[in-house]
C-alpha positions in Angstrom: -118.8 -9.8 175.7 -120.2 -7.6 173.0 -117.1 -5.8 171.6 -119.4 -3.7 169.5 -121.3 -2.4 172.6 -118.0 -1.8 174.4 -116.7 0.3 171.5 -120.0 2.2 171.2 -119.6 3.1 174.9 -116.0 4.2 174.4 -117.1 6.4 171.5 -119.8 8.0 173.6 -117.3 8.8 176.4 -114.8 10.2 173.9 -117.4 12.4 172.4 -118.7 13.6 175.7 -115.3 14.5 177.1 -113.7 15.8 173.9 -114.1 19.5 174.9 -111.9 18.8 177.9 -109.2 17.0 175.9 -109.5 14.3 178.5 -107.4 11.1 178.6 -109.6 8.1 179.1 -108.1 5.0 180.8 -109.7 1.6 181.1 -109.1 -0.2 184.4 -107.3 -3.5 183.6 -108.6 -5.0 186.9 -112.1 -4.7 185.6 -111.4 -7.1 182.7 -107.9 -8.1 181.6 -109.1 -10.0 178.5 -106.3 -9.2 175.9 -108.7 -9.1 173.0 -110.8 -6.4 174.7 -107.7 -4.5 175.9 -106.2 -4.5 172.4 -109.5 -3.2 170.9 -109.7 -0.4 173.6 -106.0 0.5 172.9 -106.7 0.5 169.1 -109.5 3.0 169.8 -107.3 5.5 171.6 -107.8 4.5 175.3 -105.0 4.3 177.8 -104.9 1.7 180.5 -105.1 2.0 184.3 -103.1 -0.7 186.1 -102.5 -1.6 189.8 -99.6 -4.1 189.6 -96.6 -5.2 187.7 -98.6 -8.0 186.2 -101.1 -5.6 184.9 -98.3 -3.4 183.4 -97.1 -6.5 181.6 -100.6 -7.2 180.4 -101.1 -3.6 179.2 -97.8 -3.8 177.2 -98.9 -7.1 175.7 -102.1 -5.4 174.5 -99.9 -2.9 172.6 -100.4 0.1 174.9 -97.9 2.9 174.5 -96.3 2.9 178.0 -96.9 6.7 178.1 -100.6 5.9 178.1 -100.4 3.7 181.2 -101.4 5.1 184.6 -100.1 3.1 187.6 -102.6 3.5 190.4 -103.4 1.4 193.4 -102.5 1.2 197.1 -100.2 -1.9 197.0 -97.4 -0.8 194.7 -94.2 -2.8 195.6 -90.7 -1.5 195.0 -90.3 -4.1 192.3 -93.5 -3.0 190.6 -92.4 0.7 190.8 -89.0 -0.2 189.3 -90.6 -2.1 186.5 -93.0 0.8 185.8 -90.1 3.2 185.6 -88.0 0.8 183.5 -90.8 0.3 181.0 -91.6 4.0 180.7 -95.1 4.0 182.4 -96.5 7.5 181.8 -98.2 8.3 185.2 -98.2 7.3 188.8 -101.1 8.0 191.1 -99.3 8.5 194.4 -101.1 7.3 197.6 -98.9 8.7 200.4 -95.6 10.5 201.2 -93.7 7.2 201.6 -94.6 6.1 198.1 -93.7 9.6 196.8 -90.2 9.3 198.4 -89.7 5.8 196.9 -90.7 6.9 193.4 -88.5 10.0 193.7 -85.5 7.9 194.7 -86.0 5.2 192.1 -86.6 7.7 189.3 -83.4 9.6 190.4 -81.4 6.4 190.2 -82.6 6.0 186.6 -81.8 9.6 185.7 -85.4 10.5 184.9 -88.5 12.3 186.2 -91.7 10.4 187.0 -94.9 12.1 186.1 -97.3 11.9 189.1 -100.7 12.8 190.4 -101.3 13.0 194.1 -104.3 11.1 195.4 -106.5 13.3 197.5 -108.8 11.9 200.1 -111.6 14.6 199.9 -113.3 13.5 203.1 -116.7 13.0 201.5 -119.2 10.2 202.1 -120.3 8.4 198.9 -123.7 6.8 198.5 -122.3 3.2 198.2 -121.6 0.2 200.3 -119.4 1.2 203.2 -116.8 -1.5 202.3 -116.1 0.1 198.9 -116.3 3.8 199.9 -112.8 5.2 199.7 -113.1 9.0 200.0 -114.3 9.5 203.6 -112.1 10.8 206.3 -111.5 7.4 208.0 -110.4 5.7 204.7 -106.9 4.6 204.4 -106.7 5.8 200.8 -105.1 9.0 199.6 -103.8 12.0 201.4 -105.5 14.9 203.2 -105.5 18.4 201.7 -103.1 19.4 204.4 -100.6 16.7 203.4 -100.8 17.6 199.7 -100.4 21.3 200.4 -97.3 20.5 202.4 -95.9 18.3 199.6 -96.5 21.1 197.1 -94.8 23.7 199.3 -91.8 21.4 199.5 -91.6 20.2 195.9 -87.9 20.9 195.7 -87.4 17.9 198.0 -88.7 15.7 195.2 -86.5 16.6 192.2 -87.2 13.4 190.3 -91.0 13.7 190.2 -93.1 16.0 188.1 -96.3 16.7 190.0 -98.9 17.3 187.3 -102.3 16.6 188.9 -104.6 15.4 191.6 -106.3 12.0 191.6 -109.6 11.4 193.4 -111.5 8.1 193.7 -114.3 8.1 196.3 -115.7 4.7 195.8 -117.3 2.3 193.3 -120.9 1.6 192.4 -122.0 5.1 193.4 -125.8 5.6 193.7 -125.7 9.3 192.8 -123.2 12.0 191.9 -123.6 14.3 194.9 -120.4 13.1 196.7 -118.4 13.2 193.4 -119.4 16.8 192.9 -118.5 17.6 196.5 -115.0 16.0 196.0 
């Protein structure tokens, strides 16, 4: 790896998104090398994780738990408990069942979990069909109708703080058309 090149790219992203006060998070599943993770964290990035093991790795890299986003479709109850107990800053929530679990477990700990609801925007991305995740038939995320219903009934989830929407329509996108539609 060229750490210099990685950090140059990070700097370019930070400069580009600085007017938006954006939080940039690196996906640990892309490369969990601790030296790289530590360098990214030292340069202001948060980390995006999809498992308890990746949470552990992010913490080993020195990440402030508040700068960890717990995403992914396969969150186990043990992983959610671990995330809550270590103070992970954000959960990207995939479905109503996961929302209820996080709400219950956060309540048992006397805290509120900060979350973003994953929207399936029902767009077709220009990528391989096996890695497209934002079309109507995909198992990922929630429809606009489901999210609207959750927002209308927020009082049923007193231990979560809904602060955003998460959208991921696929990887290795050939153009930005579907992203802009989403």
